[in-house]
C-alpha positions as CSV (number, residue, x, y, z in Angstrom):
1,X,86.6,94.2,108.0
2,X,90.2,95.2,108.9
3,X,90.2,96.0,112.7
4,X,93.7,97.2,112.5
5,X,96.8,97.1,110.4
6,X,99.8,96.7,112.6
7,X,103.2,97.6,111.2
8,X,105.7,95.3,112.9
9,X,109.1,94.1,111.6
10,X,108.5,90.6,113.2
11,X,105.0,90.2,111.7
12,X,103.6,87.4,114.0
13,X,105.4,86.8,117.2
14,X,104.6,85.9,120.9
15,X,103.2,89.2,121.7
16,X,100.9,89.2,118.7
17,X,99.8,85.6,119.5
18,X,99.2,86.1,123.2
19,X,98.1,89.8,123.6
20,X,97.0,91.2,120.4
21,X,94.8,88.5,119.1
22,X,93.0,88.6,122.5
23,X,92.9,92.5,122.6
24,X,90.8,92.5,119.3
25,X,89.0,89.2,119.8
26,X,89.9,88.2,116.3
27,X,89.6,84.8,114.6
28,X,91.5,85.9,111.5
29,X,95.1,87.4,110.9
30,X,96.4,88.3,107.6
31,X,100.1,88.7,106.9
32,X,100.2,91.1,103.9
33,X,103.9,90.7,102.9
34,X,105.3,90.1,99.5
35,X,108.5,88.3,100.7
36,X,106.6,86.1,103.2
37,X,104.0,85.1,100.6
38,X,107.0,83.6,98.5
39,X,109.0,82.1,101.3
40,X,107.6,78.5,102.3
41,X,109.8,78.4,105.4
42,X,108.8,81.8,106.6
43,X,105.0,80.9,106.0
44,X,105.6,77.7,108.0
45,X,107.2,79.7,110.9
46,X,104.4,82.3,110.9
47,X,101.7,79.6,111.0
48,X,103.5,77.9,113.9
49,X,103.4,81.2,115.7
50,X,99.7,81.8,115.2
51,X,97.6,81.1,118.2
52,X,95.2,78.1,118.3
53,X,91.7,79.1,117.1
54,X,93.0,81.9,114.8
55,X,93.0,81.4,111.0
56,X,96.0,82.9,109.3
57,X,96.4,83.9,105.7
58,X,99.7,84.8,104.2
59,X,99.5,86.7,101.0
60,X,101.3,89.4,99.0
61,X,100.0,92.9,99.6
62,X,98.1,93.0,96.2
63,X,96.5,89.6,96.9
64,X,95.6,90.7,100.5
65,X,93.9,93.7,99.1
66,X,91.8,91.4,96.9
67,X,90.9,89.4,99.9
68,X,90.0,92.5,101.9
69,X,87.6,93.8,99.2
70,X,85.9,90.5,98.7
71,X,82.3,90.9,100.1
72,X,82.7,87.8,102.1
73,X,85.5,89.4,104.2
74,X,83.3,92.3,105.4
75,X,81.8,90.0,108.1
76,X,85.2,89.0,109.5
77,X,87.3,90.7,112.1
78,X,90.7,90.7,110.6
79,X,94.0,91.7,112.3
80,X,96.5,92.7,109.6
81,X,100.3,92.6,109.9
82,X,102.8,94.0,107.6
83,X,106.5,95.1,108.0
84,X,106.2,98.2,106.0
85,X,104.5,101.5,106.5
86,X,104.4,101.8,102.7
87,X,102.4,98.5,102.5
88,X,100.1,99.7,105.2
89,X,99.3,102.8,103.4
90,X,98.7,100.9,100.1
91,X,96.2,98.8,102.0
92,X,94.5,101.7,103.7
93,X,94.1,103.5,100.4
94,X,92.4,100.5,98.8
95,X,90.3,99.1,101.7
96,X,88.1,99.9,104.7
97,X,90.4,100.0,107.7
98,X,89.7,100.7,111.4
99,X,93.2,101.9,112.3
100,X,96.9,101.8,111.5
101,X,99.2,101.0,114.3
102,X,102.9,101.7,113.4
103,X,104.4,99.6,116.2
104,X,107.8,98.3,115.6
105,X,109.6,99.3,112.4
106,X,112.9,100.1,111.0
107,X,115.1,98.2,113.3
108,X,116.5,95.9,110.6
109,X,116.7,98.7,107.9
110,X,120.2,99.2,106.6
111,X,119.6,102.5,104.9
112,X,122.3,105.1,105.4
113,X,119.9,107.9,106.3
114,X,117.2,107.2,108.9
115,X,115.1,109.0,111.2
116,X,114.1,108.0,114.7
117,X,110.6,108.9,115.9
118,X,110.8,106.8,119.0
119,X,112.4,103.7,120.6
120,X,110.5,101.4,118.3
121,X,110.0,103.5,115.0
122,X,113.0,104.3,112.8
123,X,112.2,105.2,109.1
124,X,114.3,105.6,106.0
125,X,113.3,108.5,103.7
126,X,110.7,106.4,101.8
127,X,109.0,105.1,104.9
128,X,109.0,108.6,106.6
129,X,107.1,110.0,103.5
130,X,104.6,107.1,103.8
131,X,104.3,107.8,107.5
132,X,103.4,111.4,106.9
133,X,100.8,110.2,104.4
134,X,99.4,107.7,107.0
135,X,99.1,110.5,109.5
136,X,96.9,112.5,107.1
137,X,94.5,109.6,106.6
138,X,90.9,109.9,108.0
139,X,91.3,107.1,110.6
140,X,93.1,106.4,113.9
141,X,96.8,106.4,113.2
142,X,98.8,105.5,116.3
143,X,102.0,104.0,117.8
144,X,100.8,101.4,120.3
145,X,103.2,98.8,121.3
146,X,101.3,96.9,124.0
147,X,97.7,97.5,125.1
148,X,98.9,98.5,128.7
149,X,100.7,101.5,127.2
150,X,99.1,104.5,126.1
151,X,98.5,105.2,122.3
152,X,100.6,108.0,120.8
153,X,99.2,109.6,117.6
154,X,101.5,109.4,114.6
155,X,101.0,113.2,114.1
156,X,102.5,113.8,117.6
157,X,105.4,111.4,116.8
158,X,106.2,113.3,113.6
159,X,106.7,116.5,115.7
160,X,109.7,114.7,117.3
161,X,111.8,113.5,114.4
162,X,115.5,113.1,115.0
163,X,118.1,112.0,112.3
164,X,119.6,108.8,113.4
C-alpha cells in the first residue's frame, strides 16, 4: 500500500533519506518519474541517496501504477516520490493511496505564468489545475515539508494563491 505520495522537485535527497523514511518506517520507496526511469545517471544518483535497508524502485509513472496495483504490493508500506502534482494525481486516481503531500514543487519550473501558494509550492497553470483536483480527492491532501512542522491542508493553501 502507498503510505504517502510526496511531490518534491528533488525526489530522493538527504531529508527524505534521514527523516521521512524513519517517519513512516518504510522499507520501500518508489520514484515514479518518467525522466528518471530513462536516465541511468539519475537512477544511480537516486539509488546512492537511498538509506541503507530501504529498497528503491525507479519506474515511469505508468509502470509504477502497475507495481502499486500488483497484489504483492498490498502488503508493502511504500513511500512514493514524484516531482509533479499531475503525476501524483494520476497515481491517486489509479491506486489506493494514504495521502498526498505537496511538499516542494515548482522551483525549477520555467513557465511564464506561475502561482505561488507558499514558500515551497509554486505552480504553473497545469499544475495548479491538478492541485485543485488533488484537493478534492477523498484522502488527506497536505503540504508538509518536515515532520516537526504542522501540516497545512491543500484546500487552505488554495485560498491564498498569488500570481508570481
